[in-house]
C-alpha positions in Angstrom: -1.3 -8.1 -3.9 0.7 -10.2 -1.5 4.5 -10.0 -1.1 5.1 -13.5 -2.6 3.1 -12.6 -5.7 5.1 -9.4 -6.1 8.4 -11.4 -5.9 7.0 -13.9 -8.4 6.1 -11.2 -10.9 9.4 -9.5 -10.5 11.3 -12.7 -11.0 9.4 -13.4 -14.2 10.2 -10.0 -15.8 13.8 -9.2 -14.7 14.8 -7.8 -18.0 12.0 -5.1 -18.1 11.9 -1.5 -16.8 9.9 -1.1 -13.6 7.2 1.6 -13.7 4.6 2.6 -11.1 1.3 4.3 -12.2 0.1 6.1 -9.0 -3.0 7.7 -10.7 -4.5 7.3 -14.2 -1.7 8.2 -16.6 0.5 9.5 -13.8 3.8 7.7 -13.3 6.5 7.9 -10.6 9.4 9.6 -12.2 12.4 7.9 -13.8 14.5 9.4 -11.0 12.8 7.2 -8.3 14.7 5.2 -5.7 13.5 2.5 -3.3 14.4 4.2 -0.1 12.9 2.1 2.6 11.1 -1.2 3.1 8.9 -1.6 6.1 7.8 -4.9 7.6 4.8 -3.8 9.6 2.6 -5.7 11.9 -0.8 -4.2 12.5 -2.7 -5.0 15.8 -6.0 -3.2 15.7 -9.4 -2.8 17.4 -12.3 -1.5 15.3 -15.3 0.6 16.4 -17.3 -2.6 17.0 -14.7 -3.7 19.6 -13.4 -6.5 17.3 -9.7 -7.1 17.3 -7.7 -7.9 14.2 -4.0 -8.4 13.2 -2.2 -8.6 9.9 1.2 -7.9 8.3 2.1 -5.5 5.5 5.1 -4.9 3.4 5.5 -1.1 2.6 8.0 -0.2 -0.1 8.8 3.5 -0.1 9.5 5.2 -3.5 11.3 8.6 -3.6 12.1 10.8 -6.6 15.7 12.2 -6.3 15.9 15.9 -7.1 19.5 15.3 -8.2 18.3 13.0 -11.0 15.5 15.0 -12.6 15.6 14.4 -16.3 17.0 10.8 -16.0 16.0 9.0 -19.1 15.6 5.3 -18.0 13.5 3.7 -15.4 15.0 1.3 -12.9 15.2 -2.2 -14.2 13.3 -5.0 -12.5 16.4 -6.9 -11.7 17.9 -4.0 -9.8 14.7 -3.5 -7.7 14.6 -7.3 -7.1 18.2 -7.3 -5.9 17.3 -4.4 -3.4 14.3 -6.3 -2.1 16.2 -9.6 -1.8 19.0 -7.9 0.1 16.5 -6.4 2.5 15.1 -9.9 3.0 18.5 -11.2 4.1 18.5 -8.5 6.9 14.8 -8.7 7.9 12.8 -11.6 6.5 9.5 -10.8 4.7 6.1 -12.0 5.7 5.4 -13.5 2.3 1.6 -13.5 2.8 1.6 -9.8 3.8 -0.2 -7.2 1.7 2.1 -5.0 -0.4 1.8 -1.3 -0.4 3.9 1.4 -2.1 4.4 4.6 -0.2 4.9 7.6 -2.4 4.4 11.4 -2.9 5.6 14.2 -5.1 5.0 17.9 -5.4 1.4 17.4 -6.7 0.4 14.1 -5.0 -0.1 13.7 -1.3 1.9 11.1 0.7 0.0 7.9 0.6 0.3 4.2 1.0 -1.0 2.8 -2.3 -2.3 -0.7 -2.9 -1.3 -2.7 -6.0 -4.5 -2.9 -8.1 -3.0 -4.7 -11.1 0.1 -4.9 -13.3 0.6 -5.1 -17.0 3.4 -5.5 -19.5 3.7 -2.8 -22.2 6.6 -3.5 -24.5 9.7 -3.6 -22.3 7.9 -2.2 -19.3 6.5 -3.9 -16.2 3.9 -1.4 -14.9 2.3 -1.8 -11.4 -1.0 0.1 -11.2 -1.4 1.6 -7.8 -4.5 2.9 -6.2 -5.5 4.8 -3.1 -8.2 2.9 -1.2 -10.7 4.9 0.9 -11.1 4.3 4.6 -14.0 2.1 5.5 -15.8 0.8 8.6 -14.9 -2.9 9.3 -17.7 -3.3 11.7 -20.7 -2.3 9.6 -22.6 -5.4 10.5 -22.4 -4.6 14.2 -22.1 -0.8 14.1 -24.4 1.8 13.0 -25.7 2.5 9.6 -26.9 5.9 8.7 -30.3 5.4 10.5 -28.7 4.1 13.7 -26.3 7.1 13.8 -29.3 9.4 14.4 -30.6 7.2 17.2 -27.1 7.1 18.9 -26.9 10.9 18.6 -30.2 11.3 20.4 -29.5 8.8 23.2 -27.4 9.8 26.2 -25.1 6.8 25.9 -21.5 7.5 24.8 -20.2 6.4 21.5 -18.5 2.9 21.6 -19.7 2.1 25.1 -18.8 -1.3 26.6 -22.3 -2.6 26.0 -21.7 -2.6 22.2 -23.1 0.8 21.3 -20.7 2.3 18.7 -20.1 5.3 16.6 
């Protein structure tokens, strides 16, 4: 999901409670706060020596131990006001991918992608997922058969002549 799409959805559902499902039937607690918003620019080189660059909006969610047992989730309009205030300080890249950063006592810290959203009664629920790492250079890098050949050869992994891991 892109940042602009997130804002559009929030603007359309301001009267709803805002919930985040971080695993099947596992929700961020009612005691969550939006504690940080990161406007990140990624500048990378993959194992095939290809460069890439993109932007991300990372919204950190934190469960306050002082509010355990809180009954109501944050309303969308409150979250939207927080996000809009941040935008007046540091403008968003509206085409940036949105991720939510979250952890709790039983779930590792992760940057979660928005897989989907749904409306259930008076709730707006964003369904978050962990995406596995992947090789971006599969077409130029090794597949399983090539890995064996590289291991036998004396050339170093990712040499300047295009040999890669």
